[in-house]
C-alpha positions in Angstrom: 109.1 -31.3 62.0 106.2 -30.7 64.4 106.8 -29.2 67.8 104.5 -30.2 70.6 104.5 -28.9 74.2 104.5 -30.9 77.4 100.8 -31.1 77.8 100.2 -31.8 74.1 97.8 -28.9 73.6 100.2 -26.4 71.8 101.9 -27.5 68.5 103.2 -26.0 65.3 105.1 -27.0 62.2 107.7 -24.2 61.6 109.2 -23.5 58.2 112.6 -23.8 59.7 113.9 -25.4 62.9 117.4 -24.5 63.9 119.5 -25.5 66.9 122.5 -23.1 66.7 125.8 -24.0 68.4 127.3 -20.6 68.6 126.1 -17.0 69.1 127.1 -16.3 65.5 124.9 -19.1 64.2 122.0 -17.9 66.4 122.3 -14.3 65.1 122.4 -15.5 61.5 119.3 -17.7 62.1 117.4 -14.7 63.6 118.3 -12.5 60.6 117.8 -15.1 57.8 114.9 -17.2 59.0 111.3 -16.5 58.1 109.3 -14.6 60.7 108.0 -14.9 63.3 111.1 -16.1 65.1 110.4 -17.9 68.3 112.4 -20.0 70.8 111.3 -23.4 72.1 112.6 -24.1 75.6 111.5 -27.3 77.3 107.9 -26.9 76.3 106.5 -26.6 79.8 104.4 -23.5 79.1 100.7 -23.9 78.4 100.3 -20.6 76.7 100.9 -20.0 73.0 104.3 -18.4 73.4 106.2 -20.8 71.2 104.1 -21.8 68.1 105.2 -20.2 64.9 104.9 -20.9 61.2 108.2 -19.2 60.6 111.5 -20.0 62.4 111.7 -22.0 65.6 115.0 -21.9 67.5 116.3 -24.3 70.1 119.0 -23.1 72.5 119.8 -26.6 73.8 123.4 -26.3 72.6 123.8 -22.9 74.4 123.6 -24.3 77.9 126.9 -23.7 79.7 127.8 -22.0 83.0 130.1 -19.3 81.7 131.4 -17.9 84.9 130.6 -18.3 88.6 131.9 -16.3 91.5 131.3 -18.0 94.8 132.3 -14.9 96.8 129.7 -12.6 95.2 127.2 -15.3 94.1 127.1 -13.9 90.6 126.8 -16.6 87.9 126.8 -15.9 84.2 125.0 -18.7 82.4 123.7 -19.5 78.9 120.0 -19.3 78.4 119.3 -22.8 77.1 120.4 -24.6 80.3 117.6 -26.5 82.1 116.9 -25.5 85.7 117.8 -29.0 86.9 121.2 -28.9 85.2 121.8 -25.4 86.5 121.0 -26.4 90.0 123.5 -29.3 89.8 126.2 -27.0 88.4 125.6 -24.4 91.1 125.7 -27.0 93.9 129.1 -28.2 92.6 130.3 -24.6 93.1 128.8 -24.3 96.6 125.9 -22.1 95.3 122.1 -22.3 94.9 119.1 -20.5 93.5 117.4 -18.8 96.5 114.0 -20.1 95.3 112.7 -22.4 92.6 109.3 -23.6 91.4 108.1 -27.2 91.8 109.2 -28.2 88.4 112.9 -28.0 87.2 112.6 -29.2 83.7 112.2 -25.7 82.1 114.9 -23.9 80.3 116.3 -20.9 82.2 115.3 -18.3 79.6 111.8 -19.8 79.3 111.3 -19.7 83.0 112.5 -16.1 83.3 110.6 -14.8 80.3 107.2 -16.0 81.6 107.6 -14.9 85.2 108.0 -18.4 86.7 108.0 -18.4 90.5 108.2 -20.6 93.6 106.6 -19.7 96.9 107.7 -17.6 99.9 106.5 -14.2 101.0 110.1 -12.9 101.1 111.2 -14.2 97.7 110.4 -12.7 94.3 110.0 -14.8 91.1 113.1 -16.2 89.4 113.5 -13.1 87.2 114.1 -11.1 90.4 117.5 -12.8 90.6 118.6 -11.4 87.2 121.3 -8.8 87.2 122.0 -8.6 83.5 120.5 -10.0 80.3 122.4 -10.6 77.0 120.0 -10.3 74.0 120.4 -10.9 70.3 118.1 -8.5 68.5 116.1 -8.8 65.4 118.9 -7.4 63.3 121.4 -9.9 64.7 123.3 -7.4 66.9 124.0 -8.2 70.5 123.0 -6.0 73.5 123.9 -6.5 77.1 121.4 -4.9 79.5 122.7 -4.2 83.0 120.2 -1.8 84.6 117.5 0.8 84.4 114.0 0.3 83.0 115.3 -1.8 80.1 116.5 -4.5 82.5 113.1 -4.4 84.2 111.6 -5.0 80.8 114.0 -7.7 79.8 113.6 -9.8 83.0 110.1 -10.9 82.0 109.9 -10.2 78.3 107.8 -13.0 76.7 110.4 -13.3 74.0 109.2 -10.0 72.6 112.4 -8.0 72.8 114.9 -10.4 71.3 116.5 -13.8 72.0 118.0 -14.2 75.4 121.4 -15.8 75.0 122.8 -15.5 78.5 122.0 -13.9 81.9 123.8 -13.1 85.1 122.1 -14.4 88.2 122.5 -13.4 91.8 122.8 -16.7 93.7 123.3 -17.7 97.3 125.5 -20.2 99.2 124.1 -23.7 99.0 121.6 -24.5 101.8 119.4 -27.3 103.1 115.7 -27.3 103.6 113.3 -29.2 105.8 110.1 -30.1 104.0 107.0 -31.1 105.9 103.8 -32.2 104.1 100.6 -32.8 106.1 96.9 -32.8 105.7 94.8 -30.2 107.7 91.3 -29.0 107.7 91.0 -26.3 104.9 89.0 -24.0 107.2 91.8 -24.0 109.8 94.4 -23.2 107.1 92.4 -20.3 105.6 91.7 -18.8 109.0 95.4 -18.4 109.8 96.6 -18.3 106.2 98.6 -15.0 106.3 100.3 -15.9 109.6 101.3 -19.3 108.2 102.7 -17.8 105.1 104.9 -15.5 107.1 106.0 -18.1 109.6 107.9 -20.2 107.1 110.5 -19.6 104.4 108.2 -21.3 101.9 104.6 -22.1 102.3 101.9 -23.6 100.0 98.9 -25.8 100.0 96.7 -27.8 97.6 93.0 -28.5 98.1 90.7 -30.6 95.8 87.3 -29.3 94.7 84.5 -31.0 96.8 87.0 -31.6 99.6 87.5 -29.8 102.9 91.1 -30.9 103.4 94.2 -28.8 102.6 97.5 -30.6 101.8 99.9 -28.2 103.5 103.6 -27.9 102.5 106.2 -26.0 104.5 109.9 -25.6 103.7 112.4 -24.0 106.0 116.1 -23.6 105.9 118.0 -25.9 108.3 121.5 -26.8 109.3 120.5 -30.4 110.0 122.2 -33.2 108.0 120.2 -34.5 105.0 117.6 -37.1 106.0 115.8 -38.7 103.1 113.7 -41.9 102.8 115.2 -44.9 101.2 114.9 -45.5 97.5 112.0 -47.9 97.8 110.0 -45.7 100.1 110.7 -42.7 97.9 109.5 -44.6 94.9 106.4 -45.7 96.7 105.4 -42.2 97.8 106.7 -39.9 95.1 106.1 -42.2 92.0 103.5 -44.8 92.8 101.2 -42.7 95.0 101.8 -39.1 93.8 101.9 -40.0 90.1 100.7 -43.5 89.1 97.9 -43.8 91.6 96.8 -40.2 90.9 96.9 -40.8 87.2 94.8 -44.0 87.6 92.2 -42.0 89.6 92.3 -39.2 87.0 91.5 -41.7 84.3 88.6 -43.0 86.3 87.4 -39.4 86.8 87.6 -38.8 83.0 85.5 -41.8 82.3 83.0 -41.2 85.1 82.9 -37.5 85.7 79.8 -37.8 88.0 82.1 -39.6 90.5 84.6 -36.7 90.7 83.4 -35.3 94.0 83.8 -38.7 95.7 87.1 -39.4 94.0 88.5 -36.0 95.0 87.6 -36.8 98.6 89.3 -40.2 98.4 92.5 -38.6 97.0 92.5 -35.9 99.7 91.9 -38.5 102.4 94.8 -40.6 101.2 97.3 -37.8 102.1 99.7 -38.5 105.0 102.4 -36.5 106.8 105.9 -36.7 105.4 109.1 -35.0 106.3 112.7 -34.9 105.0 115.8 -32.8 104.9 118.0 -32.3 101.8 119.8 -29.7 99.7 117.4 -27.0 98.5 117.3 -27.9 94.8 116.4 -31.5 95.6 113.5 -30.3 97.9 112.0 -27.6 95.6 111.4 -29.8 92.6 109.0 -32.7 92.4 108.3 -35.3 89.6 105.3 -34.5 87.4 104.4 -37.6 85.4 100.6 -36.8 85.2 100.0 -34.3 82.5 97.4 -31.5 82.6 96.4 -28.1 81.5 96.9 -25.2 83.9 95.7 -21.6 84.6 97.3 -19.5 87.3 96.6 -16.0 88.6 98.6 -13.6 90.7 96.4 -11.6 93.0 97.1 -9.0 95.7 98.2 -10.9 98.8 95.3 -9.6 100.9 92.8 -11.4 98.6 94.3 -14.9 99.2 91.5 -16.4 101.2 88.8 -14.9 98.9 90.6 -16.1 95.8 90.9 -19.7 97.0 87.2 -19.8 98.0 86.2 -18.2 94.6 88.3 -20.7 92.6 87.0 -23.6 94.6 83.4 -22.5 94.0 84.1 -22.1 90.3 85.7 -25.5 89.8 83.0 -27.3 91.7 80.6 -26.3 88.9 82.7 -28.4 86.5 84.2 -31.9 86.2 87.7 -31.1 87.7 89.7 -33.8 89.5 92.9 -31.8 90.1 93.5 -29.7 93.2 93.8 -25.9 93.6 97.3 -24.8 94.4 98.1 -21.6 96.5 101.5 -20.0 96.7 103.0 -16.6 97.7 105.5 -14.2 96.3 107.2 -11.0 97.1 106.6 -8.1 94.8 109.2 -7.1 92.2 109.8 -4.3 89.6 109.9 -6.2 86.3 107.5 -4.3 84.1 105.4 -7.3 83.0 105.8 -9.5 86.1 102.5 -10.7 87.4 103.8 -9.7 90.9 104.8 -6.2 89.7 104.8 -3.7 92.6 102.7 -5.8 95.0 103.1 -8.7 97.3 101.2 -11.5 95.7 99.4 -14.8 96.1 99.2 -17.2 93.2 96.2 -19.4 92.7 96.7 -22.2 90.2 94.0 -24.6 88.8 94.6 -27.7 86.7 92.5 -30.0 84.5 93.7 -33.5 83.6 95.0 -33.7 80.0 92.4 -34.4 77.3 89.5 -33.4 79.6 87.6 -30.2 78.7 89.1 -27.2 80.5 87.9 -24.1 78.8 84.5 -23.6 80.7 86.1 -24.2 84.1 89.1 -21.9 83.3 86.8 -19.1 82.0 84.8 -19.2 85.3 88.0 -19.1 87.3 89.4 -16.3 85.2 86.3 -14.2 85.7 86.5 -14.7 89.5 90.3 -13.9 89.6 89.8 -10.9 87.4 87.2 -9.5 89.7 89.8 -9.6 92.5 92.5 -7.7 90.5 94.3 -10.8 89.3 97.0 -11.0 86.6 97.4 -14.2 84.6 100.7 -16.1 84.6 102.3 -15.6 81.1 103.1 -19.3 80.8 99.7 -20.6 81.7 96.3 -20.6 80.0 94.4 -17.3 79.8 91.7 -15.9 77.5 92.6 -12.2 78.0 94.0 -10.0 75.2 96.0 -6.8 75.1 93.2 -4.4 76.0 92.4 -6.3 79.2 96.0 -6.8 80.1 97.1 -3.2 79.6 94.9 -2.1 82.4 96.6 -4.5 84.8 100.2 -3.2 84.4 101.1 0.3 85.5 104.3 0.3 83.3 102.6 -1.3 80.2 103.4 1.7 78.0 107.1 1.6 79.0 107.4 -2.0 78.0 105.7 -1.3 74.7 108.2 1.5 74.0 111.1 -0.9 74.5 109.4 -3.4 72.3 109.1 -0.9 69.4 112.7 0.1 69.9 114.3 -3.4 69.9 111.9 -5.2 67.5 110.4 -2.4 65.3 109.3 -4.8 62.6 107.8 -7.4 64.9 110.1 -10.3 63.9 109.4 -12.0 67.2 105.7 -11.5 67.3 103.8 -14.7 66.8 100.0 -14.9 66.9 99.9 -15.3 70.7 102.2 -12.3 71.3 100.1 -10.1 69.0 97.1 -11.1 71.0 98.5 -10.4 74.5 100.7 -7.4 73.6 98.9 -6.0 70.6 
């Protein structure tokens, strides 16, 4: 079989593809299958974390909530569950994830292992909610990690330590959010950016290259009753405008790249104010029907304005019809988290699928690297281990755990060897 990721740019034909139904079958597949052994989640990463010529595993059958304590918020759940399904299971138990990204199609283990995050200056990435990790190691043995530096390594592990089979998460009581989307002048937003980020539970914005408009989104917890548009209105705004119309304009941009500056201004000008209230997991996630390639960098929070300006300047030298996205995150202690030990701002850039992206991404990467940025592990980057080692204060500690848990490199595909050595 051939495995292909969501954007269509990563693919492989493994020697063996296995979807075990039990831990015992999973352990046997890890031991018996040809190396390198990798796990395919939902395929929403743009980096090369999955492709292997050896054994490819799917944990789709290991996707149950094993235990949930509403009093403490601790939830033990199998690693293959999709975030959308997990959110529904939690809501049925009166619980929720405290923060989520804007896509909920990923597998839980894939999202944790790559440092997936949402936005909010008081919230760490998803891995920051992990209290224990259950791994199956290269020799087929199981190990439950509950604390210390090893847990800090296992929270964002890139699949380098073993196969995550289950985790225990620290969740919160179910809550509602008010979401407000509105266009504003980009200069005004940048002038008061830090204050805006702190004033809301969750804050982010998008801005197209060649446009001076920011599409601002704020999300704040509320006790108000859910208030959502009707199905027809939701379809018109979320599907027709945000996806189908955007895809049509992206196709025009691909065919006539010289028109991209004008098209970007048209798309920015079409934005209007929207507001709704609903349960958090229904607010965090949005439909993504238009496919693209993505690069994202985590930078020290104090460089947020400079990073947006540098990314915008870089993209305007290339035919890019997608907006820049800015989000915020609290720091955390995971050894390989892009937000390790510092409050961070995340700058993401995108290129429409099948349009050339490398030149634009290299320019953005150079600009972000100059500001002390660290690349998102699930997105595009051209850096290798020598570059990355200098960005992480606890790099050597992670490498020591990697040598301990996977001494023969059974989990090391070509991408892992590039980024970790």
